[in-house]
C-alpha positions as CSV (number, residue, x, y, z in Angstrom):
1,M,0.0,0.0,0.0
2,K,1.4,3.4,-1.0
3,N,-0.5,6.1,0.8
4,K,0.2,9.8,0.4
5,L,-0.3,12.9,2.5
6,S,-3.0,13.9,0.0
7,D,-4.9,10.6,1.0
8,L,-4.7,11.7,4.6
9,N,-6.1,15.1,3.7
10,D,-9.0,13.4,1.8
11,H,-9.9,11.3,4.9
12,L,-9.8,14.4,7.2
13,F,-12.1,16.3,4.9
14,E,-14.4,13.4,4.6
15,A,-14.6,13.3,8.5
16,I,-15.5,17.0,8.4
17,E,-18.3,16.3,5.9
18,W,-19.7,13.5,8.0
19,L,-19.7,15.7,11.1
20,G,-21.6,18.4,9.2
21,D,-24.4,16.0,8.2
22,R,-27.4,17.5,9.9
23,D,-29.2,14.2,9.7
24,L,-26.7,12.6,12.1
25,K,-28.1,12.6,15.5
26,G,-27.8,10.7,18.8
27,E,-25.7,7.6,18.9
28,D,-24.8,7.9,15.2
29,L,-23.4,11.3,15.7
30,R,-21.5,10.3,18.9
31,E,-20.0,7.4,17.0
32,E,-18.9,9.6,14.1
33,I,-17.3,12.0,16.6
34,R,-15.3,9.1,18.1
35,R,-14.2,8.1,14.6
36,A,-13.1,11.6,13.7
37,E,-11.2,11.9,16.9
38,A,-9.4,8.6,16.2
39,K,-8.6,9.8,12.6
40,C,-7.2,13.0,14.0
41,R,-5.0,11.1,16.5
42,V,-3.6,8.9,13.8
43,A,-3.2,11.9,11.4
44,Q,-1.1,13.7,14.1
45,Q,1.2,10.8,14.3
46,I,1.5,10.5,10.5
47,I,2.3,14.2,10.3
48,A,4.8,14.0,13.1
49,N,6.5,11.1,11.3
50,G,6.6,13.1,8.0
51,N,8.2,16.0,9.9
52,L,10.8,13.7,11.4
53,I,11.7,12.3,8.0
54,L,11.9,15.8,6.5
55,N,14.1,17.1,9.2
56,A,16.4,14.0,8.9
57,V,16.8,14.6,5.1
58,R,17.4,18.2,5.6
59,T,20.1,17.5,8.2
60,A,21.6,14.8,5.9
61,D,21.7,17.3,3.0
62,N,23.5,19.9,5.2
63,F,26.0,17.7,7.0
64,M,26.5,14.4,5.2
65,D,29.0,13.5,2.4
66,K,27.1,13.0,-0.8
67,K,28.5,9.4,-1.0
68,T,26.9,8.4,2.3
69,K,23.8,6.4,1.8
70,L,20.7,7.2,3.7
71,P,18.4,4.6,5.4
72,P,15.6,3.4,2.9
73,L,12.9,5.0,5.1
74,L,14.4,8.4,4.3
75,V,14.8,8.0,0.6
76,E,11.6,6.1,-0.5
């Protein structure tokens, strides 16, 4: 599976649309709120991981010899 940050963005906007559904009430609304909260927690971790990788690549560009190989996680 190759997910992209644009996929994450789509999921978050989908959650917003569901929460804006005026026909959602009671337990259905509470369940959708729980799902949206869970999605947000996962999204925060994905974004934090992306920032860590970006910072590592920037640091490598600034301080490493061009012949040094980066770990696969940082170059894929």
